[in-house]
ZADO-1210 file (C-alpha; in nm, 4 decimals, padded with zeros to 6 digits):
<atoms>
<atom x="09.3209" y="08.9942" z="03.5163" code="MET" pos="1"/>
<atom x="09.2677" y="09.1208" z="03.1713" code="THR" pos="2"/>
<atom x="09.1818" y="09.4826" z="03.1082" code="GLY" pos="3"/>
<atom x="08.8265" y="09.4016" z="02.9973" code="ILE" pos="4"/>
<atom x="08.7489" y="09.2163" z="03.3216" code="LYS" pos="5"/>
<atom x="08.8818" y="09.5034" z="03.5310" code="VAL" pos="6"/>
<atom x="08.6772" y="09.7564" z="03.3373" code="ILE" pos="7"/>
<atom x="08.3671" y="09.5374" z="03.3697" code="TRP" pos="8"/>
<atom x="08.4132" y="09.5003" z="03.7479" code="ILE" pos="9"/>
<atom x="08.4655" y="09.8748" z="03.7877" code="ILE" pos="10"/>
<atom x="08.1565" y="09.9431" z="03.5747" code="GLY" pos="11"/>
<atom x="07.9353" y="09.7101" z="03.7786" code="VAL" pos="12"/>
<atom x="08.0669" y="09.8597" z="04.1034" code="THR" pos="13"/>
<atom x="07.9952" y="10.2125" z="03.9837" code="LEU" pos="14"/>
<atom x="07.6466" y="10.1120" z="03.8623" code="ALA" pos="15"/>
<atom x="07.5618" y="09.9610" z="04.1998" code="LEU" pos="16"/>
<atom x="07.6974" y="10.2689" z="04.3773" code="ALA" pos="17"/>
<atom x="07.4976" y="10.5024" z="04.1501" code="ALA" pos="18"/>
<atom x="07.1778" y="10.2938" z="04.1668" code="LEU" pos="19"/>
<atom x="07.1689" y="10.1374" z="04.5158" code="PRO" pos="20"/>
<atom x="06.8146" y="10.0064" z="04.4666" code="GLU" pos="21"/>
<atom x="06.9672" y="09.7415" z="04.2382" code="LEU" pos="22"/>
<atom x="07.1771" y="09.6061" z="04.5261" code="ALA" pos="23"/>
<atom x="06.9062" y="09.6068" z="04.7947" code="VAL" pos="24"/>
<atom x="06.8068" y="09.2726" z="04.9433" code="ALA" pos="25"/>
<atom x="06.4509" y="09.1421" z="04.9424" code="CYS" pos="26"/>
<atom x="06.2140" y="09.1774" z="05.2396" code="GLU" pos="27"/>
<atom x="06.2862" y="08.8243" z="05.3610" code="HIS" pos="28"/>
<atom x="06.6579" y="08.8983" z="05.3776" code="CYS" pos="29"/>
<atom x="06.5846" y="09.2055" z="05.5884" code="TYR" pos="30"/>
<atom x="06.3701" y="08.9982" z="05.8235" code="GLY" pos="31"/>
<atom x="06.0322" y="09.1469" z="05.7352" code="ALA" pos="32"/>
<atom x="05.8942" y="08.8027" z="05.6524" code="GLY" pos="33"/>
<atom x="05.9721" y="08.6596" z="05.9977" code="GLY" pos="34"/>
<atom x="05.6404" y="08.4789" z="06.0311" code="GLY" pos="35"/>
<atom x="05.6852" y="08.2946" z="05.7047" code="ASN" pos="36"/>
<atom x="05.7499" y="07.9193" z="05.7126" code="GLU" pos="37"/>
<atom x="06.0314" y="07.9519" z="05.4603" code="ILE" pos="38"/>
<atom x="06.2126" y="08.2088" z="05.6738" code="THR" pos="39"/>
<atom x="06.1789" y="07.9915" z="05.9852" code="ARG" pos="40"/>
<atom x="06.3034" y="07.6896" z="05.7885" code="GLY" pos="41"/>
<atom x="06.6062" y="07.8799" z="05.6644" code="ILE" pos="42"/>
<atom x="06.6764" y="07.9922" z="06.0217" code="GLY" pos="43"/>
<atom x="06.6590" y="07.6342" z="06.1509" code="ILE" pos="44"/>
<atom x="06.8821" y="07.5130" z="05.8672" code="ALA" pos="45"/>
<atom x="07.1387" y="07.7825" z="05.9414" code="MET" pos="46"/>
<atom x="07.1338" y="07.6917" z="06.3100" code="GLY" pos="47"/>
<atom x="07.1857" y="07.3245" z="06.2282" code="ALA" pos="48"/>
<atom x="07.4786" y="07.4051" z="05.9985" code="LEU" pos="49"/>
<atom x="07.6395" y="07.6264" z="06.2627" code="ILE" pos="50"/>
<atom x="07.5906" y="07.3513" z="06.5240" code="PHE" pos="51"/>
<atom x="07.7437" y="07.0787" z="06.3059" code="VAL" pos="52"/>
<atom x="08.0355" y="07.3011" z="06.2072" code="THR" pos="53"/>
<atom x="08.0972" y="07.3916" z="06.5721" code="SER" pos="54"/>
<atom x="08.0919" y="07.0278" z="06.6848" code="VAL" pos="55"/>
<atom x="08.3396" y="06.9294" z="06.4129" code="ILE" pos="56"/>
<atom x="08.5630" y="07.2257" z="06.4965" code="GLY" pos="57"/>
<atom x="08.5646" y="07.1475" z="06.8690" code="VAL" pos="58"/>
<atom x="08.6306" y="06.7799" z="06.7996" code="GLY" pos="59"/>
<atom x="08.9238" y="06.8648" z="06.5725" code="THR" pos="60"/>
<atom x="09.0675" y="07.1023" z="06.8334" code="PHE" pos="61"/>
<atom x="09.0275" y="06.8418" z="07.1091" code="ALA" pos="62"/>
<atom x="09.1983" y="06.5738" z="06.8981" code="PHE" pos="63"/>
<atom x="09.5028" y="06.7866" z="06.8243" code="PHE" pos="64"/>
<atom x="09.5185" y="06.9075" z="07.1858" code="ARG" pos="65"/>
<atom x="09.5161" y="06.5458" z="07.3085" code="LYS" pos="66"/>
<atom x="09.7887" y="06.4492" z="07.0615" code="MET" pos="67"/>
<atom x="10.0011" y="06.7455" z="07.1766" code="THR" pos="68"/>
<atom x="09.9662" y="06.6434" z="07.5422" code="VAL" pos="69"/>
<atom x="10.0497" y="06.2811" z="07.4622" code="ARG" pos="70"/>
<atom x="10.3549" y="06.3866" z="07.2594" code="ALA" pos="71"/>
<atom x="10.4831" y="06.5992" z="07.5479" code="ARG" pos="72"/>
<atom x="10.4367" y="06.3128" z="07.7930" code="LEU" pos="73"/>
<atom x="10.6216" y="06.0731" z="07.5629" code="LEU" pos="74"/>
<atom x="10.9058" y="06.3191" z="07.5084" code="GLU" pos="75"/>
<atom x="10.9524" y="06.3437" z="07.8834" code="GLY" pos="76"/>
<atom x="11.0486" y="05.9766" z="07.8916" code="GLY" pos="77"/>
<atom x="10.8249" y="05.8853" z="08.1869" code="GLN" pos="78"/>
<atom x="10.5587" y="05.7168" z="07.9728" code="PHE" pos="79"/>
<atom x="10.5480" y="05.4615" z="07.6950" code="GLU" pos="80"/>
<atom x="10.2757" y="05.3484" z="07.4561" code="VAL" pos="81"/>
<atom x="10.1262" y="04.9996" z="07.4735" code="THR" pos="82"/>
<atom x="10.0269" y="04.8021" z="07.1660" code="GLU" pos="83"/>
<atom x="09.6695" y="04.9286" z="07.2192" code="TYR" pos="84"/>
<atom x="09.7746" y="05.2957" z="07.2155" code="GLY" pos="85"/>
<atom x="09.7458" y="05.3524" z="07.5905" code="GLU" pos="86"/>
<atom x="10.0014" y="05.5487" z="07.7883" code="LEU" pos="87"/>
<atom x="10.1598" y="05.3737" z="08.0836" code="ILE" pos="88"/>
<atom x="10.4271" y="05.4877" z="08.3283" code="GLU" pos="89"/>
<atom x="10.7671" y="05.3265" z="08.3102" code="ARG" pos="90"/>
</atoms>
């Protein structure tokens, strides 16, 4: 980083530390507007994003776990793969 950027970042940090009211969140961010439709909508959207991310994460983990198990079985020499990708015993 250049010296000017560092000085600017330090200045902003000191200003926010000296005047904390500049860095305070709005009432909706604190949860005071809980009955508001916008706040409920944001909550539902966040829940949906967390759900989708979790499903994708679990699916990715399950895929790699399955591939690890299949690789170990194939390395053991007791199984082989058919042309359709199925494991069969020798």
